[in-house]
C-alpha positions in Angstrom: 0.0 0.0 0.0 1.0 3.6 -0.3 0.9 6.4 2.3 0.6 10.1 1.8 3.5 12.3 3.0 2.7 16.0 3.5 5.5 18.5 4.1 5.3 21.7 6.2 4.6 24.0 3.2 2.0 21.6 1.8 0.1 21.5 5.1 0.1 25.3 5.2 -1.2 25.5 1.6 -3.9 23.0 2.1 -5.1 24.0 5.5 -5.2 27.8 5.8 -6.2 29.2 9.2 -9.6 30.4 7.9 -10.5 27.0 6.6 -9.2 25.3 9.7 -11.5 27.3 12.0 -14.5 25.5 10.5 -12.7 22.1 10.8 -12.0 22.8 14.5 -15.6 23.6 15.1 -16.5 20.2 13.7 -13.8 18.5 15.9 -15.0 20.2 19.1 -18.6 19.4 18.4 -17.8 15.8 17.7 -16.1 15.7 21.1 -19.2 17.3 22.8 -21.5 14.9 21.0 -19.6 11.8 22.2 -18.4 10.9 18.7 -14.7 11.2 19.6 -12.5 9.2 21.9 -9.9 11.5 23.5 -7.5 10.1 26.2 -4.9 12.3 28.0 -1.6 12.7 26.2 1.4 10.8 27.5 4.5 12.9 28.1 8.0 11.4 28.2 10.5 13.5 30.1 13.9 11.7 30.0 16.5 13.0 32.6 18.9 15.5 31.2 17.1 15.6 27.8 16.8 19.0 26.0 13.1 18.4 25.4 10.1 16.2 25.9 8.0 14.0 23.7 4.2 13.9 23.8 2.0 11.1 22.4 -1.6 12.2 21.5 -3.9 9.5 20.3 -7.5 9.9 19.3 -10.4 8.3 17.4 -13.5 9.6 15.7 -16.5 7.5 14.7 -19.1 8.1 12.0 -18.7 9.3 8.4 -15.1 10.4 9.0 -14.1 7.5 11.2 -10.3 7.3 11.7 -7.6 6.8 14.2 -5.0 9.6 14.7 -1.7 9.9 16.6 0.5 12.9 17.0 4.0 12.3 18.2 5.4 15.7 19.1 8.7 16.7 20.6 8.8 20.1 22.4 12.3 21.7 22.5 12.1 25.2 24.2 15.6 26.1 22.8 14.6 25.6 19.2 13.5 29.2 18.4 17.1 30.4 19.1 18.1 28.0 16.3 15.5 29.3 13.9 13.3 26.3 14.5 9.7 25.8 15.8 9.8 24.5 19.3 7.3 21.8 18.3 8.6 19.0 16.0 7.1 15.8 15.0 4.5 14.0 12.9 0.8 13.4 12.7 -0.2 9.9 11.7 -3.6 9.0 10.2 -4.9 5.4 10.3 -7.9 3.7 8.6 -10.7 2.9 11.0 -11.6 -0.1 8.9 -8.3 -1.9 8.7 -5.9 0.0 10.9 -3.6 0.7 7.9 -1.4 3.8 8.0 -2.8 6.3 5.5 -0.7 9.4 6.0 2.2 11.1 7.8 2.1 14.8 8.1 4.3 17.6 9.4 3.1 18.1 13.0 4.7 21.5 13.5 2.6 23.0 10.7 -0.6 21.3 11.9 0.0 22.3 15.5 0.5 26.0 14.7 -2.5 26.2 12.4 -5.0 24.2 14.4 -4.1 25.8 17.7 -4.7 29.3 16.3 -7.9 28.0 14.6 -9.3 26.7 18.0 -8.5 30.1 19.6 -10.4 31.6 16.6 -13.4 29.4 17.5 -13.2 30.4 21.1 -13.0 34.1 20.3 -15.9 33.9 17.9 -18.2 32.4 20.5 -17.0 34.1 23.6 -15.7 37.6 22.7 -18.0 40.5 22.3 -18.9 41.2 18.7 -17.2 44.7 18.6 -13.8 43.8 20.0 -11.0 45.1 17.8 -8.0 46.1 19.9 -5.7 43.1 20.1 -2.8 42.6 22.5 -0.6 39.8 21.2 2.0 38.5 23.7 4.7 36.5 22.0 6.4 36.6 18.6 6.9 33.0 17.5 5.2 30.7 15.2 1.9 30.6 17.2 1.9 34.4 17.4 1.8 34.6 13.6 -1.0 32.1 13.1 -3.0 33.6 16.0 -2.8 37.1 14.5 -4.3 35.6 11.3 -7.0 33.7 13.3 -8.1 36.8 15.3 -8.4 38.8 12.1 -10.6 36.2 10.6 -13.2 36.3 13.4 -13.2 39.9 14.5 -12.7 43.2 12.6 -9.5 44.3 14.3 -8.6 48.0 14.5 -5.1 47.6 15.9 -2.7 45.1 17.3 0.0 45.8 19.9 2.7 43.1 20.2 5.0 42.5 23.1 7.7 39.9 23.4 10.5 38.9 25.7 12.9 39.9 22.9 11.8 43.3 21.5 13.7 42.7 18.2 11.6 39.5 17.6 8.4 41.5 18.0 9.7 44.1 15.6 10.5 41.4 13.1 7.0 40.0 13.3 5.5 43.4 12.7 7.7 44.0 9.7 7.0 40.6 8.2 3.2 40.6 8.6 2.1 44.3 8.4 1.5 44.0 4.7 -1.0 41.3 5.2 -3.4 43.5 7.3 -5.1 46.8 6.9 -5.0 47.6 10.6 -1.7 48.8 12.2 0.7 46.5 14.0 2.6 48.2 16.8 5.6 46.9 18.8 5.6 47.8 22.5 8.2 47.3 25.2 6.0 45.7 28.0 3.0 43.4 28.4 1.4 46.1 30.5 1.6 48.6 27.6 0.3 46.0 25.1 -2.8 45.5 27.3 -3.8 49.2 27.6 -7.1 49.5 26.0 -7.1 45.9 24.7 -10.4 44.0 24.5 -8.9 40.9 23.0 -5.7 39.3 24.4 -3.7 36.4 23.2 -0.6 34.9 24.9 1.7 32.5 23.0 4.8 32.5 25.2 7.1 30.1 26.8 6.8 31.8 30.1 7.1 29.7 33.3 5.9 32.5 35.6 2.9 34.8 35.1 3.2 37.5 32.6 -0.4 38.8 33.0 -1.7 40.6 36.0 -5.4 41.1 36.8 -5.2 44.9 37.1 -4.0 45.2 33.4 -7.1 43.5 32.0 -10.1 45.6 31.1 -13.7 44.6 32.0 -15.4 42.8 29.1 -12.2 41.6 27.5 -11.7 38.1 26.1 -8.4 36.2 26.7 -6.9 33.3 24.9 -4.2 31.6 27.1 -2.1 29.5 24.7 1.5 29.2 25.7 1.6 27.1 28.9 0.7 23.4 28.7 2.3 21.9 31.7 1.2 21.7 35.4 4.0 23.9 36.7 4.0 26.7 34.2 1.5 29.5 33.6 1.0 32.8 31.8 -1.7 34.3 34.0 -1.5 35.1 37.7 -3.9 33.6 40.2 -5.9 36.8 40.5 -6.6 36.8 36.8 -7.7 33.2 36.8 -10.1 33.9 39.7 -11.6 36.9 37.9 -12.3 35.2 34.6 -15.1 33.0 33.3 -13.0 30.0 32.3 -13.7 27.9 29.2 -11.5 25.0 28.1 -10.9 22.5 25.2 -11.2 19.5 27.5 -11.9 19.4 31.2 -9.8 16.3 31.9 -6.8 17.9 30.2 -7.2 21.1 32.2 -7.4 19.3 35.5 -4.3 17.3 34.8 -2.1 19.6 32.6 -2.9 23.3 33.0 -0.6 25.2 35.3 -2.8 28.3 34.8 -5.6 26.4 36.4 -3.8 24.1 38.8 -1.5 26.8 40.4 -4.5 29.1 40.9 -6.3 26.1 42.5 -3.2 25.5 44.7 -3.3 29.2 45.8 -6.9 28.7 46.9 -8.4 31.4 44.8 -10.5 29.1 42.6 -12.3 25.8 43.2 -12.7 22.7 41.2 -16.0 24.0 39.7 -14.3 27.1 38.3 -14.5 25.7 34.7 -17.6 27.0 33.1 -17.7 24.7 30.1 -15.8 23.0 27.4 -15.8 24.9 24.1 -17.7 22.2 22.4 -20.5 22.5 24.9 -20.9 26.1 24.1 -20.9 25.3 20.3 -23.5 22.6 21.0 -25.7 25.0 23.0 -25.4 23.2 26.3 -23.8 26.4 27.8 -24.5 30.0 26.9 -20.8 31.1 27.0 -20.5 34.9 27.8 -23.4 36.2 29.8 -22.6 39.9 30.2 -20.7 42.7 28.6 -18.6 43.3 31.7 -17.6 39.6 32.0 -13.9 38.7 31.3 -14.0 35.5 29.3 -10.9 33.2 29.1 -10.2 30.2 26.9 -7.4 28.1 28.2 -5.9 26.2 25.2 -4.0 23.0 25.8 -4.4 21.3 22.5 -6.0 17.9 22.2 -5.5 15.0 19.8 -8.9 15.1 18.2 -8.0 18.5 16.8 -5.0 17.0 15.1 -7.1 14.1 13.9 -9.7 16.3 12.2 -7.0 18.4 10.7 -5.2 15.3 9.3 -8.4 13.8 8.0 -9.3 17.1 6.2 -5.7 17.3 4.8 -5.9 13.7 3.6 -9.1 14.3 1.6 -8.0 17.7 0.3 -4.6 16.4 -0.8 -6.2 13.7 -2.8 -8.6 16.1 -4.4 -5.9 18.6 -5.4 -3.2 16.0 -6.1 -0.8 17.4 -3.5 1.8 15.5 -1.5 4.0 12.5 -2.0 2.8 8.9 -2.1 5.3 6.3 -0.8 5.1 2.5 -0.8 5.0 1.3 2.8 
């Protein structure tokens, strides 16, 4: 048999962020409807290794039945080498025979689908007139999130802050021509958040970079960067103040430092999670309930998102005759 190989650029061409937002809606609804099987990811942390490896299996039933597995290595030092911190592959398997159908670049899928899920969250939770974006971070995820936010809200401006000011400047220079609204580089997170009603964090911070007093009433926040129990981007006061929505409760209770460290500090309880995003899409939860409410989507990334992205890519690559087929 033959398997499909999709390189990074091919993934980016076949799965633009705008299209992926719709695909992620389908993935989250499938999860909410009980059509997807989604165990916790397994993390391998060898002593003295420069990074970690995560294994993220999933399954979806129905018309698009398939198995998926993302094997991803996370190396925090990669950006200094000009590489994405996330490296690996997404594997797609037949639900009928278990045969391997495709292997795809996981770095590209991760960057696109993560931003697309934040786009879904922003679309259903943020107020309709938000337009002042604060983007914290300047890496691969910052770029895709800038696109995603512009797809779901008519942005008026974007202020970008990064640990390395030069990296934020580079992002502005590279992406300004893609947007009609101005991109502005600022020195601090606090300055970026002044007047912001839409906030995205895509950093590798281990300690909080957001403080409650910097966040305006009615804002929507996408917390993206932290995905381990001991790291966080928002302080406990912020987590206590927000209406919290997640991609998967089980993942949040086991993996999210933003949630777990605020729980440890005693400022939130185990019932602080309002709903999974899929439950809002399904209509089981209303989402935002007031103009003054600060809504927050805590993104961790789950395997079913990679599976739906891979299944869409597999069909689209066949239709457009893109990719390389290899005997296996």
